[in-house]
C-alpha positions, -999 to +999 in steps of 0.1 A: +267-177-435+279-174-399+294-202-377+295-202-339+320-220-317+311-245-290+297-235-257+285-201-267+258-179-253+241-159-281+219-129-276+201-130-310+183-105-331+148-094-325+138-111-358+156-144-355+166-163-386+140-188-399+162-217-389+193-223-368+215-250-382+231-272-356+266-287-362+278-300-329+273-283-296+243-267-277+239-230-279+219-208-255+200-179-271+185-146-258+167-119-278+183-085-282+163-054-288+171-017-294+158+010-270+151+034-299+123+020-322+121+033-358+089+051-350+106+073-325+122+105-337+155+113-320+173+145-327+211+146-330+214+171-301+194+148-279+217+119-287+248+141-281+234+151-247+231+115-237+266+107-248+281+138-230+269+125-197+282+090-204+316+103-215+321+128-187+346+106-169+359+089-200+376+121-211+393+126-177+412+093-180+407+056-188+409+046-151+377+064-142+358+049-171+357+015-154+328+027-133+293+019-148+288+051-168+256+072-165+226+058-146+200+066-173+195+034-194+193+055-226+227+069-217+242+036-208+232+018-240+209+014-269+203-023-266+185-044-241+177-081-236+156-103-213+173-127-189+157-153-167+170-156-131+160-177-101+141-210-095+114-208-107+128-185-133+116-149-136+123-126-166+141-093-163+148-067-190+183-054-188+204-030-207+234-043-227+265-023-219+301-032-230+313-002-210+306-019-176+312-053-160+285-062-135+250-076-141+225-061-116+187-060-113+164-043-089+154-062-057+119-065-044+130-045-013+143-016-034+138+019-021+133+044-049+130+019-077+103+029-103+074+006-107+065+014-143+084+023-174+078+047-202+095+023-226+065+000-224+084-026-204+068-047-176+092-041-147+100-070-124+119-072-091+142-100-079+132-118-047+158-142-033+134-155-007+112-172-033+140-188-053+152-222-043+186-217-061+195-183-046+223-178-021+237-145-007+274-137-010+289-129+024+320-108+031+338-139+042+331-156+008+363-160-013+344-145-042+339-113-024+375-112-012+391-118-045+375-114-080+347-091-067+368-069-045+365-035-062+364+001-051+326-002-053+324-033-030+316-027+006+322-051+036+318-036+070+324-069+087+329-106+078+294-115+089+277-090+066+266-094+030+290-086+002+275-053-010+282-026-035+275+011-041+278+028-075+278+066-077+273+081-112+285+113-128+249+128-130+244+125-092+224+093-093+234+061-075+225+025-068+235+001-041+227-035-031+243-068-025+256-097-045+236-129-051+246-163-065+218-175-087+208-196-117+205-179-150+184-197-177+189-199-214+171-215-243+196-241-255+196-251-292+205-288-290+198-296-327+175-289-356+140-279-342+152-290-307+153-264-280+156-272-243+161-251-211+195-250-195+211-228-168+244-217-153+251-202-119+263-166-119+269-139-093+250-106-099+240-075-080+206-071-064+199-034-060+180-022-029+184+015-033+182+040-062+187+078-062+186+106-087+175+098-123+174+061-115+141+067-096+124+081-127+100+059-147+103+074-182+133+053-192+132+026-165+143-009-169+151-038-145+189-035-145+222-035-164+240-064-181+277-055-183+299-071-209+331-054-199+364-072-196+365-073-158+362-103-134+327-091-125+312-097-159+291-127-167+314-138-195+344-138-172+325-158-146+314-184-171+348-186-186+365-191-153+343-222-147+350-236-182+314-231-194+323-207-223+355-194-238+366-159-228+354-146-261+324-126-271+311-114-305+286-087-312+269-074-343+244-046-335+220-034-362+213+003-362+186+005-389+149+000-386+139-016-352+175-023-344+185-055-326+214-077-334+235-105-321+257-107-290+275-141-286+295-155-257+317-174-280+334-169-314+320-162-348+340-181-374+339-166-409+360-171-440+388-145-444+382-129-411+409-105-399+418-097-363+431-064-349+448-063-315+431-047-286+452-023-265+462-044-235+456-035-198+426-012-205+393-012-186+375-007-219+378-021-255+405+001-270+417-004-305+447+008-326+430+030-352+458+040-377+441+059-406+409+069-423+403+067-461+375+083-481+369+069-516+401+049-512+422+080-505+439+080-471+434+112-453+462+133-440+457+127-402+485+123-376+480+087-363+490+098-328+456+115-323+441+080-321+467+065-298+457+054-263+471+075-236+458+090-203+430+109-221+431+097-257+423+065-275+399+047-298+371+028-281+343+004-292+313+011-269+278-002-273+265+024-248+275+053-270+247+064-294+267+082-321+303+080-333+329+105-322+362+117-339+388+140-324+389+174-341+422+166-359+405+137-377+369+151-379+378+182-400+397+164-428+371+136-428+341+160-433+360+180-459+368+149-479+331+138-478+319+172-489+345+174-517+334+140-530+297+150-533+297+187-538+286+185-574+256+163-566+242+176-533+237+209-514+260+210-483+243+228-454+248+232-417+218+221-395+221+229-358+259+227-359+259+195-378+274+190-413+245+180-435+235+176-471+203+181-491+200+151-513+175+144-541+186+109-549+199+078-532+229+085-509+243+051-518+247+063-554+266+095-547+284+093-514+318+076-511+328+045-490+347+053-458+374+029-445+386+029-409+420+011-409+432-006-378+464-025-368+467-060-382+456-049-417+420-049-405+397-024-422+361-015-414+344-002-446+313+019-440+286+024-466+270+059-468+239+047-448+262+037-420+280+071-415+250+093-425+218+099-406+185+108-423+169+137-403+140+146-424+131+167-455+136+203-466+121+218-498+115+184-512+150+171-507+162+146-480+183+160-452+213+137-444+238+145-417+272+130-409+267+107-379+302+112-367+305+140-341+335+162-333+352+162-300+378+189-292+402+164-276+400+130-260+386+097-272+375+085-306+344+063-301+326+039-323+290+038-310+260+016-318+231+038-331+235+036-369+255+004-374+287+024-367+295-001-340+315-029-357+308-066-357+335-073-331+348-106-319+367-099-287+392-125-275+397-113-240+425-138-232+444-128-264+434-091-265+422-094-301+392-080-319+379-085-354+363-056-371+336-060-398+304-042-407+278-066-420+241-072-420+232-092-389+203-109-408+221-122-439+219-160-439+211-184-412+238-190-386+255-223-384+265-236-350+299-253-353+326-269-332 
């Protein structure tokens, strides 16, 4: 059973628990969905192509990764939620991305914004003129001159609006201006008692799109950044004392996906924290070793260390998981050695796969990713393998970790490889745990 701290914003699973037990403080809730439904077939090479565009700047150095990532929503992240903005409130579907900071949605005056989505989402456009709680951020506003002053912020004169322009690695771009506006949440005040509440946040209103952002096949209303920067909603709410500067996420990769993302802290018995690498624009961790079936693999820990072009990152916007070659090869060899008597190893389109005639949970070993602070993340076979079909009556399972020649080891979110992570931004700490986001009903605690 899971307990949530006071003043927390929870983006809850698509299938919410039957009951939410209240133990002290109101909790706002939003539903979280996955962009890839279970009925949709996605090939590994397709997922790798998405990730390659997203990682193009990551592998050049951590400084460049602070920009939003790729413009395509299916490249930015797997998970999206609905937020309500303005008075009266209007609903917007936004992509969840821990690799960027800003929340932005498309404006009604947007040039190049798609008007329909191949994802089956009703697209909406923000119109500040019909909201009684909306106010524009000018260049003379202290917000624009301090916390929101980034390389993407543009101020041609003090009388102008505080605007932004993001250029992406695939040639796409978006630009617009900042707005101060009410964001609405469903507040759980007690058993069977839900009321509406709101908080004022600053977000981006995009008036221009270019490149792939103009296409309708994967279109959504915007991006909800959960990065560590001052632009993120969690940083804004924390600065005003509304929530702690802590967020927790547990993203489910199986079935229809979904999960929980909480602006606040999940309290569980025996929880272990691992430190985050300080002064990084992303969520870097100290990965120290990998064990298969309880046996630590012979891998030089320095291949995981954070440097100019290396590191270990937790990223909800990455579909798969990636290991540097020095770790990938011994990892795959250990898995294959552990199951070679029970399965038929095979290579499918460059991926290490296995033909299996029984349950993978019965024959494949547990994998442990061991981090600083004695924190270990134990993966079941279903969490590091991907079922890609059948061949000659046997199930084809492939290793979900992909190999990178050099650079960053990444824990992505497609198949529950993204850990349940509680990120204490003010303490640079993260807890790592793989669990079922649907087990038990959450208890809201002090």
